[in-house]
C-alpha positions in Angstrom: 104.1 148.7 122.4 102.0 145.7 121.0 99.1 146.4 118.7 95.6 145.6 119.7 95.5 142.9 116.8 98.8 141.3 118.3 97.3 141.0 121.8 94.1 139.8 120.3 95.9 137.0 118.6 98.0 136.1 121.6 94.8 135.9 123.7 93.2 133.6 121.1 96.2 131.3 121.2 96.0 131.2 125.1 92.3 130.2 124.8 93.2 127.1 122.6 92.9 128.7 119.0 95.7 127.4 117.1 94.9 129.5 114.1 93.6 133.3 114.0 93.4 135.9 111.4 91.3 139.0 110.7 89.4 139.6 107.5 87.4 142.6 106.5 83.6 142.4 106.8 82.6 142.8 103.2 80.5 140.5 100.9 81.3 136.9 101.0 83.3 135.8 97.9 81.5 132.6 97.6 78.0 133.9 97.8 77.2 133.3 94.1 79.0 130.0 94.0 76.9 128.8 96.9 73.5 129.9 95.2 74.7 127.9 92.0 75.4 124.9 94.1 71.9 125.1 95.8 70.2 125.6 92.5 72.1 122.4 91.2 70.3 120.3 94.0 73.5 119.5 95.5 72.4 120.3 99.0 69.8 117.3 99.0 67.4 117.6 102.0 69.4 120.2 104.0 66.5 122.6 103.7 68.1 124.9 106.3 70.7 125.9 103.6 68.0 127.5 101.4 66.5 129.5 104.3 68.0 133.0 104.9 69.8 132.6 101.6 70.3 136.4 101.1 71.6 136.8 104.7 74.8 134.8 103.7 75.8 137.6 101.3 77.2 139.8 104.0 78.0 139.4 107.6 76.1 142.5 108.4 72.9 140.4 108.5 74.4 138.9 111.7 75.8 142.0 113.3 74.6 145.1 111.6 77.6 147.3 112.7 80.2 144.7 111.9 83.5 146.0 110.5 86.0 143.2 111.1 85.6 139.3 111.2 87.9 137.4 113.5 88.4 134.0 112.1 89.7 131.2 114.6 90.6 127.5 114.1 90.9 124.7 116.8 92.7 121.5 116.0 90.6 118.2 116.4 92.9 115.8 114.7 93.1 112.5 117.0 96.4 110.8 118.1 97.3 107.7 115.9 96.7 105.5 118.9 93.2 106.8 119.3 92.5 106.1 115.6 93.3 102.4 116.2 90.7 102.2 119.0 87.6 102.5 117.0 85.0 99.8 117.6 82.5 98.1 115.2 81.5 101.2 113.3 83.7 104.0 112.2 83.1 107.5 113.6 84.4 110.7 112.0 87.2 112.3 114.0 85.2 115.5 114.9 82.5 113.7 116.7 84.5 111.6 119.1 84.7 114.3 121.9 82.5 117.0 123.3 80.2 118.8 120.8 82.5 121.4 119.1 79.9 124.0 119.2 79.8 124.2 122.9 83.5 124.2 123.0 84.0 127.0 120.5 81.1 129.1 121.6 82.5 129.1 125.1 85.9 130.1 124.0 84.8 132.8 121.7 82.6 134.1 124.4 85.8 134.5 126.6 87.7 136.2 123.8 84.9 138.6 123.3 84.9 139.5 126.9 88.6 140.1 126.7 88.2 142.2 123.7 85.5 144.4 125.6 88.1 144.8 128.3 90.6 146.2 126.1 88.1 148.3 124.1 84.9 149.1 126.1 83.3 150.4 122.7 83.4 147.0 121.4 80.3 145.1 120.3 80.6 141.7 118.8 79.1 138.3 118.4 80.7 134.8 118.2 79.3 132.3 115.8 80.0 128.5 115.2 78.5 127.2 111.8 75.0 127.8 112.8 74.6 131.4 111.7 74.4 132.5 108.0 78.0 133.0 107.6 80.3 131.5 104.9 83.1 130.7 107.3 85.5 129.2 105.1 85.3 132.3 102.7 86.3 134.7 105.5 88.8 132.1 107.1 90.5 132.1 103.5 90.4 135.9 103.3 91.9 136.0 107.0 94.9 133.9 105.8 94.0 130.6 107.5 94.2 128.6 104.4 93.0 127.6 101.0 90.2 125.5 99.5 91.1 121.9 98.8 89.5 119.9 96.0 87.7 117.9 98.6 86.1 121.5 99.6 87.7 121.5 103.0 89.9 124.3 104.2 93.5 123.3 104.3 96.2 124.8 106.3 99.9 123.9 105.8 100.4 123.0 109.4 97.3 121.5 110.5 95.9 120.0 107.2 92.1 120.2 107.4 91.4 118.8 110.8 90.3 122.0 112.5 87.0 123.7 113.4 86.3 127.2 112.4 84.8 129.9 114.5 84.0 133.5 113.9 84.0 136.7 116.1 82.2 139.5 114.4 83.0 142.9 115.8 82.2 146.5 115.2 85.9 147.5 115.7 87.9 148.3 112.6 91.0 146.0 112.9 93.9 145.7 110.8 93.3 142.7 108.6 95.6 140.1 107.5 96.6 139.0 103.9 94.2 136.7 102.2 95.4 133.2 101.3 95.6 133.3 97.5 97.8 130.4 96.6 96.4 126.8 96.3 99.0 124.1 97.4 97.1 121.0 96.1 98.8 120.9 92.7 98.0 117.9 90.5 96.9 115.6 93.5 93.5 114.1 93.1 93.7 111.7 95.9 90.7 113.0 97.7 88.6 112.9 94.6 89.5 109.4 93.8 89.3 107.9 97.2 85.7 108.9 97.9 83.7 105.6 98.4 80.4 107.0 96.8 82.3 109.3 94.2 80.5 112.3 95.5 82.8 114.9 93.8 81.4 116.1 90.6 84.3 118.3 89.9 87.4 119.5 92.0 85.9 121.5 94.8 82.3 120.5 94.0 80.6 118.2 96.2 77.2 116.4 95.5 76.1 116.2 99.2 73.5 113.6 98.0 76.2 111.1 97.5 78.4 112.1 100.5 78.5 109.6 103.3 78.7 112.3 105.9 75.5 113.6 104.6 73.9 110.3 104.3 74.6 109.2 107.9 74.1 112.6 109.7 72.1 115.3 107.7 69.8 113.1 105.9 66.6 112.2 107.5 65.4 109.6 105.1 66.3 106.1 103.8 69.8 106.0 102.4 69.4 105.1 98.7 69.7 101.4 98.3 72.4 101.7 95.5 74.7 103.6 98.1 74.2 101.4 101.2 77.1 99.1 100.3 79.3 102.0 99.8 78.8 103.2 103.4 81.0 100.4 104.4 81.6 100.6 108.1 80.9 104.3 108.6 78.4 104.7 111.4 78.6 108.7 111.8 80.1 110.7 109.2 83.2 110.0 106.9 86.8 111.1 106.9 88.1 109.3 103.8 88.8 112.4 101.7 90.7 113.8 104.7 92.6 110.6 105.6 94.2 110.4 102.1 95.1 114.0 101.8 99.0 114.5 101.9 98.6 117.7 103.9 97.1 115.7 106.9 100.0 113.2 107.2 102.0 115.3 109.3 99.4 117.4 111.0 99.8 117.3 114.9 97.2 115.8 117.1 95.0 118.1 119.2 96.1 119.0 122.7 92.6 120.5 123.6 91.2 118.2 126.4 87.5 118.7 125.5 88.1 117.4 122.0 89.9 114.3 123.0 88.0 111.2 121.9 85.8 109.5 124.6 86.3 105.7 124.8 82.5 105.2 125.3 82.0 106.8 121.9 84.7 105.0 120.0 83.7 101.7 121.2 80.1 101.4 120.5 78.3 98.1 120.2 76.2 98.2 117.1 74.0 95.4 118.1 73.3 96.9 121.5 72.6 100.3 119.8 69.6 98.8 118.0 67.8 98.2 121.3 68.3 102.0 122.5 65.2 103.8 123.6 64.7 107.5 122.9 65.6 108.5 126.5 68.6 106.1 126.6 69.8 107.7 123.4 69.6 111.4 124.8 71.2 110.3 128.0 74.1 108.5 126.3 74.9 111.1 123.8 74.2 114.4 125.6 76.7 117.0 124.8 78.0 115.2 121.7 77.5 115.5 117.9 75.6 112.3 117.9 72.4 114.1 118.8 72.4 115.7 115.4 71.4 112.4 113.7 68.7 111.7 116.2 67.9 108.2 117.6 66.4 106.9 114.4 69.3 108.1 112.2 71.8 106.5 114.3 69.9 103.2 114.5 69.4 103.3 110.8 73.1 103.6 110.3 74.0 101.0 112.8 71.6 98.4 111.0 73.3 99.3 107.6 76.7 98.8 108.9 75.8 95.4 110.4 74.4 94.5 107.0 77.7 95.4 105.4 79.6 93.6 108.0 77.7 90.5 107.4 77.8 89.2 110.9 75.1 86.5 111.6 75.3 87.2 115.3 73.4 90.3 114.6 70.4 88.8 113.1 68.3 88.5 116.2 68.8 92.0 117.1 67.9 93.1 113.5 64.8 91.0 113.5 63.6 92.7 116.7 64.4 96.1 115.0 61.8 95.0 112.4 59.3 96.0 115.0 60.8 99.5 115.8 58.4 102.2 115.9 60.4 104.2 113.3 60.1 103.2 109.7 63.4 104.5 108.8 65.0 101.8 111.4 62.7 99.0 110.1 63.7 99.6 106.4 67.4 99.5 107.3 67.1 96.4 109.4 65.1 94.5 106.7 67.9 95.5 104.1 70.7 94.4 106.5 68.9 91.0 107.2 68.8 90.5 103.4 72.6 91.1 103.0 73.6 88.8 105.8 71.4 86.0 104.6 72.5 86.1 101.1 73.8 82.6 99.9 
């Protein structure tokens, strides 16, 4: 006779989760560490991280009767051939397919439905990185991996290319052994490769210098001293993952919803500069690109064009000087100065 936990894990695998483990619903190990990180200003302008701060201490803030936290991971690593098809600007692997929030929420909902069929007394809630839960803490506690020096959760089989989701439940489930061993050794490849030197120490990221933060979360101008370091990153950055030895043999995803879309990987940066608000929403509906908003994406496109030094972009950049958004106008101005440098 199989246990409920064994059947639950099998069902999670059927639903496309390659990793699944169960952690006790106790206080988050990293709560005090997060508070210190926030106090040091490393979150930049991500004000939402300061809100509901105390709620992150315990998962009961999300589900008062919670007893167990089921953690799942879904692989999103692109195939090597897909990696070579990127267009003018580089796009983080996670953003090349359907918005992962939608994919994981739907699967977590199906997993919760299954659990309720097994146990009618089950109450639960699925969350995907928008609730005040320290997912990596509970994933480590559920045995899914360890914290790398680049702050990512690492798994021996999948590396770091996987999304985390959580299913909180009132059921008292048998928990998995936590992952207590670090497997990074003396390797510092991720720390050394960061284009902006955003790591102030192993496992400590100053988001204000991180390209992913600057191109997605940051709503203002990219600091001028960091613009050249963005290189050709249009949306996000994967450098600290690309150089990680644990990602070298990680298998590509087989999840259709997370496969890269050609239209997202072959973006014409010059054409992007002319996108209206409506056209932006139509083109990027259902993708992670909506996170940066039109003005953020056009800002990024202008900066990448400036870094590429392509004179063919000058007419479009000059037109962007008339854009209604100051953010876009400033990026276009800077890009023009870079291209016209003697």
